[in-house]
C-alpha positions in Angstrom: 55.4 104.1 -135.6 57.0 102.4 -138.6 59.1 99.2 -138.2 62.8 100.1 -138.5 63.4 96.8 -140.3 60.9 97.6 -143.0 62.1 101.2 -143.4 65.6 99.9 -143.8 64.4 97.3 -146.3 62.7 100.0 -148.4 65.9 102.1 -148.3 68.0 99.0 -149.5 65.5 98.4 -152.3 65.9 102.0 -153.4 69.7 101.6 -153.5 69.5 98.2 -155.2 71.2 96.5 -152.2 68.1 94.7 -150.7 70.0 91.5 -150.8 72.2 92.8 -148.0 69.5 94.0 -145.7 69.1 92.8 -142.1 65.5 91.7 -142.9 66.7 89.7 -145.9 69.2 87.9 -143.7 66.6 87.1 -141.0 63.9 86.1 -143.6 65.6 85.0 -146.9 62.2 84.6 -148.6 61.0 88.1 -147.9 59.6 89.8 -150.9 59.4 93.4 -152.3 58.2 96.1 -149.9 56.2 98.8 -151.6 55.7 100.7 -148.4 57.1 100.5 -144.8 54.8 98.7 -142.4 53.3 100.2 -139.2 53.6 97.0 -137.3 53.4 98.3 -133.7 50.2 100.3 -134.4 48.8 97.4 -136.4 49.4 95.0 -133.5 47.7 97.4 -131.0 44.8 97.7 -133.4 44.3 93.9 -133.7 45.1 93.3 -130.1 42.1 95.5 -129.2 39.9 93.3 -131.3 41.4 89.8 -130.9 42.7 90.2 -127.3 46.0 88.6 -128.3 48.0 89.9 -125.2 45.1 89.0 -122.9 45.3 85.3 -123.6 47.0 83.1 -121.0 47.4 79.7 -122.8 46.9 80.4 -126.6 50.0 82.1 -128.1 49.7 84.5 -131.1 48.4 82.4 -134.0 49.0 82.4 -137.7 45.8 84.3 -138.2 46.7 86.8 -135.6 49.9 87.5 -137.5 48.2 87.5 -140.9 45.6 90.0 -139.9 48.1 92.2 -138.1 50.2 92.4 -141.3 47.0 93.2 -143.3 46.3 96.1 -140.8 49.9 97.3 -141.1 49.6 97.5 -144.8 46.3 99.3 -144.8 47.6 101.9 -142.3 50.7 102.6 -144.4 48.7 102.9 -147.6 46.1 105.3 -146.2 48.7 107.5 -144.6 50.6 108.0 -147.9 47.6 109.3 -149.8 44.6 107.9 -151.7 44.7 104.3 -152.9 44.3 104.5 -156.6 43.6 100.8 -157.4 42.2 97.9 -155.5 42.3 94.5 -157.3 40.5 91.4 -156.1 40.6 87.7 -156.6 37.2 86.1 -157.4 36.4 82.8 -155.7 36.8 82.7 -151.9 37.6 86.4 -151.9 34.5 88.1 -153.3 32.2 85.1 -153.1 32.2 81.5 -152.0 34.1 79.0 -154.2 32.2 78.2 -157.3 29.5 80.7 -156.6 28.7 84.1 -158.0 28.6 87.7 -156.8 24.9 88.1 -156.2 22.9 91.2 -155.4 22.8 90.7 -151.7 26.6 90.3 -151.2 27.7 92.9 -148.7 31.0 93.4 -150.5 29.2 95.3 -153.2 28.4 98.3 -151.1 32.0 98.5 -150.0 33.2 98.4 -153.6 30.7 101.1 -154.6 32.2 103.2 -151.7 35.7 102.8 -153.1 34.5 103.8 -156.6 32.7 106.9 -155.2 36.1 107.9 -153.6 37.8 107.7 -157.0 39.5 104.4 -156.5 39.7 102.1 -159.5 38.7 98.5 -159.2 40.2 95.4 -160.9 39.1 91.8 -160.6 42.1 89.6 -161.5 40.7 86.1 -161.7 41.8 82.7 -163.0 38.5 82.3 -164.7 39.3 82.7 -168.4 36.5 83.6 -170.8 36.5 85.4 -174.1 32.7 86.1 -173.7 31.6 88.9 -171.5 28.3 87.2 -170.7 30.2 84.6 -168.7 31.8 87.2 -166.5 28.4 88.9 -166.1 27.0 85.6 -164.9 29.7 85.5 -162.2 29.7 89.2 -161.3 26.2 90.3 -162.1 25.4 91.7 -158.7 28.3 94.1 -158.7 27.9 95.1 -162.4 24.1 95.7 -162.0 24.8 97.8 -158.9 27.4 99.9 -160.6 25.1 100.4 -163.6 22.3 101.5 -161.3 24.6 104.0 -159.5 25.5 105.5 -162.9 21.8 105.8 -163.8 21.1 107.5 -160.4 24.2 109.8 -161.0 25.8 108.4 -157.8 28.8 107.4 -159.9 30.3 109.1 -162.9 32.6 107.2 -165.2 33.6 104.4 -162.7 36.6 102.5 -163.7 36.2 98.7 -163.3 38.2 96.2 -165.3 38.3 92.4 -165.3 41.5 90.7 -166.1 40.7 87.0 -166.7 42.8 83.9 -167.1 45.3 85.5 -164.7 46.6 87.9 -167.3 45.0 87.0 -170.7 41.5 88.6 -171.3 40.6 92.2 -170.3 37.0 93.5 -170.1 36.1 97.0 -169.0 32.9 98.3 -167.5 30.8 100.0 -170.1 27.3 101.2 -169.2 26.2 101.0 -172.8 27.6 97.6 -173.7 25.9 94.2 -173.5 26.3 92.8 -170.0 27.9 96.2 -169.1 31.3 94.8 -170.3 33.4 95.8 -173.3 36.1 93.4 -174.5 39.5 95.2 -174.9 41.8 93.7 -177.5 45.0 92.2 -176.1 47.2 94.4 -178.3 45.9 97.5 -176.5 46.7 96.6 -172.9 49.6 94.1 -173.2 52.9 94.9 -171.5 55.9 95.2 -173.6 57.4 92.1 -172.0 54.3 90.1 -172.9 54.7 90.9 -176.6 57.9 88.8 -176.6 56.0 85.6 -175.7 55.8 83.6 -179.0 52.6 81.8 -179.8 54.6 78.7 -180.7 56.2 78.6 -177.3 52.8 79.2 -175.6 51.2 76.2 -177.3 54.3 74.1 -176.7 54.1 74.9 -173.0 50.4 74.0 -172.9 51.2 70.7 -174.7 53.8 69.8 -172.0 51.4 70.8 -169.3 48.6 68.7 -170.8 50.9 65.7 -170.9 51.9 66.2 -167.2 48.2 66.5 -166.2 47.3 63.4 -168.1 50.1 61.5 -166.4 48.7 62.6 -163.0 45.2 61.4 -163.9 46.6 58.0 -164.8 49.0 57.7 -161.8 46.4 58.7 -159.2 43.4 57.2 -161.1 41.5 60.5 -161.0 38.0 60.7 -162.3 39.1 63.7 -164.3 39.3 64.9 -167.9 41.5 67.6 -169.4 40.2 70.9 -170.7 42.2 72.8 -173.2 41.7 76.6 -173.9 43.7 78.9 -176.1 45.8 80.2 -173.1 45.2 77.5 -170.5 44.9 73.8 -169.9 43.6 72.0 -166.8 41.8 69.0 -165.3 38.2 69.0 -164.2 35.9 66.3 -162.8 34.4 64.0 -165.4 31.0 65.3 -166.5 28.1 63.2 -165.4 29.7 61.8 -162.2 27.7 63.9 -159.8 29.3 66.3 -157.4 32.6 64.5 -157.4 35.3 66.3 -155.5 39.0 65.6 -155.5 40.9 65.6 -152.2 43.3 68.4 -151.4 46.4 66.1 -151.5 45.5 64.9 -155.0 45.1 68.5 -156.3 48.3 69.7 -154.7 50.3 66.7 -156.0 49.0 67.4 -159.5 50.1 71.1 -159.1 53.6 70.2 -157.9 54.2 67.5 -160.5 53.0 69.7 -163.3 55.0 72.7 -162.0 58.2 70.7 -161.9 57.7 69.2 -165.4 57.2 72.7 -166.8 60.1 74.2 -164.9 62.4 71.7 -166.5 60.9 72.1 -170.0 62.2 74.3 -172.7 59.0 76.3 -173.2 58.7 76.7 -169.4 61.9 78.8 -169.5 60.6 81.0 -172.2 57.0 81.8 -171.2 55.8 82.7 -167.6 53.0 80.4 -166.4 51.0 79.6 -163.3 50.0 76.1 -162.1 47.4 76.4 -159.4 44.8 74.4 -157.3 41.4 75.9 -158.1 39.6 74.1 -155.2 38.2 71.2 -157.3 40.4 71.5 -160.5 44.0 72.2 -161.5 44.9 74.6 -164.3 48.0 76.0 -165.9 47.6 79.5 -167.2 49.9 81.6 -169.4 51.2 84.4 -167.2 50.2 84.9 -163.6 48.6 87.5 -161.3 51.7 89.7 -161.2 51.3 90.2 -164.9 47.6 90.6 -164.4 48.0 93.4 -161.8 50.8 95.1 -163.7 48.5 95.1 -166.8 45.7 96.7 -164.8 48.1 99.3 -163.5 49.3 100.2 -167.0 45.8 100.2 -168.6 44.5 102.6 -166.0 47.3 105.1 -166.5 50.4 103.8 -165.0 49.5 103.3 -161.3 52.4 102.5 -159.0 52.5 99.4 -156.8 52.6 101.6 -153.7 49.2 102.9 -154.6 47.7 99.5 -155.4 46.3 96.9 -153.1 45.6 93.3 -154.2 43.2 91.3 -152.0 43.2 87.5 -152.3 43.0 84.2 -150.5 45.7 82.1 -152.2 49.1 83.0 -150.7 50.1 79.7 -149.0 48.8 76.5 -150.6 50.6 74.7 -153.5 50.1 76.8 -156.7 48.8 79.8 -154.7 48.0 82.1 -157.6 47.6 85.3 -155.5 51.2 84.9 -154.2 52.8 86.3 -157.4 50.7 89.6 -157.0 53.3 90.5 -154.3 55.7 91.3 -157.2 53.4 94.0 -158.5 51.9 95.8 -155.5 50.9 95.7 -151.8 48.7 92.8 -150.8 46.2 91.7 -148.2 45.6 88.0 -147.4 42.1 87.1 -146.5 40.5 83.7 -145.7 36.9 84.1 -146.9 34.5 86.7 -148.4 33.5 87.8 -144.9 37.1 88.8 -144.2 37.1 90.8 -147.4 34.2 92.8 -146.2 35.9 93.4 -142.8 39.1 94.4 -144.6 37.3 97.0 -146.7 35.5 98.4 -143.6 38.9 98.6 -141.9 40.4 100.4 -144.9 37.5 102.9 -144.7 38.1 103.4 -141.0 41.8 104.2 -141.5 41.0 106.4 -144.5 38.6 108.4 -142.4 41.0 108.7 -139.5 43.7 110.3 -141.6 
């Protein structure tokens, strides 16, 4: 049974009157709904697993609600037809923070299953490289497995793309290419809106961001140095200082200060950007994951947001860079790579039951 509130919200969105919906009045920060949500069925599904209604002293938790919403979204997606595109964050979603997607990672077999069903795969990550070898280093377990499946004729022309730097560098799986990745020129896949971003404004925004980051290093006496790229700037631990880790409060203060400085700046009003906490660094990227997911959808033939699922872990903390993906498609919020595996197994369960 679909939630009446979410059905009404979708109807208001269709009419362009979503600002006057009851759900918007109850939850002013509510985002776009690409599908109704099967909330009652989803609660029963999670209640059977987590025994929420059987607990006497512990009320429904944040995680209970988060997982119930994930289930509601999966149920709705699978009942409206085949999911055409699943995009993933990298760190903490597919593999542990700072690690790589190695051969033994259980998520690989689940992604192969999606590919065998004709679902396209996108990895939309903050990691920004112009060299495919660096993405291969991070994702070699998956890329090798897909290449082997092509060799064994288990997969034919699988569609996997990597959108790096949030929305700046696109690589496509190519069985015959070095590292199984082919670089796709920006001019080929850019959205029309992205073509209006002037290079002068981009570099000015990065200049302002770098200044704000340097001020944070000074004010909080961080053992950090800035790193400038062509479409990003950030702070990282000073090389040679061992496994120095910043505390969460320092990272989030840096994100919030930099965000505010950019919001008030002239280039910040001209070019979209994303300031985010990367776990032990802070970066500012040009664009954000909404642009990244939208670019994947366009490059793969114009896939609708109601046929796309983005899976990520950063929807809450300061500078949560998966949050913006809500503007482009349906989303699922996971807390670690094990939850991603469980989510994909649940997705398969709902697909098979329909």
